[in-house]
N, C-alpha and C positions, 0 to 999 in steps of 0.2 A: 233557930233565929233566923229572920228571912234577910237574905242581901238585899240593901238598897244604894249599893253604889249604883253609879253611873259611868259607864267607859268613858275613857279621856277623849276630848274632842268633842264630845256631844253638849250642846247647850239647850235651853227651853225652845221649843219647836216655835218659829218666827213666823208661821203662818197658821192662823187659827180659824176654825170653823163651827159652825153649828152642830154639824154633825158629830166631829170629834171632841167638842167640849166635854161631855162627860167622861171621856177616857182618858183626860188630862192627869197628871202631867205627861205629855209626849215630847219627844226629844229630837233634835235633829243634828246632822253634821254634814256641811257643804264641803265638797272637795272641787276640783278643777271639773270634773266629768259627771259628778252626780250630786243628788241629795239622798242620804242614809236617815230613815226614820229610825226611833227606838222607844221602847217602853219596857216598864218593869211590871209584868201581867201582875195584875189584882183582882178581887173577886168579881167586880164591875166589867171585867174583860172575858168573863167565861160564860160557858154554855150550862145546862142543868148536871152535867158530870164534871165540872171542876177544871176544865180544861179551855185554852183560848179558844174564843169562838171563831168559827171560819168567816162569819161577815165582818169582824174585826180585823181579821189578818186580810182579808180581800181589799177591805176598805183602805188600811193603810198602805198596801201594795199600790193599789190605783192613785193613790195620793203622792205616793213616793215616786212613781214611776212618771207621772205627770210634771210634777216639780223638777223632776231630773230633765227631762225633754225641754220644759223652758227654761231651764238653767242654761243647757247647752246652744239651744236656739236663740236666747238672749233677747234683749231689745223688748223684754214686757211681753213676751209670747204668751197668748189667749191658748188654752186646748182643751177640747173636748174629749170625753173618753166615747170611742166607737165600739171597741171591742176589749173585754177584761175576760181572762181565763185563769183558773187556778187549780193547783192539784196539790193535794194534802199529802204530806210525806210522812208525818209523824203527829204528835203531841206537844203541846206547850202548857207547863203548869204555871199555877199561881208562885210567885217569886222569881221566876227565869226572866231573863232580859230576852224580849223579843227585838229582834233587829231586822231591817228590811233594805237589804242592799241592792242597789239598782244598776242597771248598766243601759245606757240608749245605744240600739243597735244602728238605727238610721234615722235621720233627720230629712225631710223634705219642704217643698214650699206648702204641701198640703197635708202630709201625713208623717208623723212619727211614731216608730216602733222602740219598745222598751221590754226589759225583763228583770225579774226580781228575784233574789234567792231569799228567803225568810228563814232565820234561825232562831231557835231556843237556846240561850247558853252555849251558843256557837255550833249547834247540829241542827242541820236543816230539818224544817218542819212543814215547808210549804214551798212551791216556787209559782210564779206568775208571769203572764206575758199581757202587754198592754198594746193597744194601736189608738192613738190619739189625733184627731183632726185638729190643724191649725186655724185658729178662727182668725177673723179679720181683726184688726184692732178696733178699738173702740173710738168713737168719733164724736 
């Protein structure tokens, strides 16, 4: 039987996008210093070998790191990804809880730097680094 529980503190993700819509349900947990994303891996999240696709992991890491930078900057900050890198450390299987834990490393007037550790049922499966440009507010 596949585990369908969602860890405490997570709620349906508040920031929907056309890219991530097919991957729903996605969950988030907002803390004082970051935004953590998570989902229960399903077949729609996998590659031809039945493991979580690297594109899914990378896109969610980009999303979580950008949201975390915006959360720390406050004031409706708008961010654009300038650089994104990912290292894959292991696999994530159908039924596992995929969690993207983020840390904002440095914020500035023009750039924000963050990193993420991605785990499957608590075991590291990837890590990512992102650099984000702080865009001027919409007028």
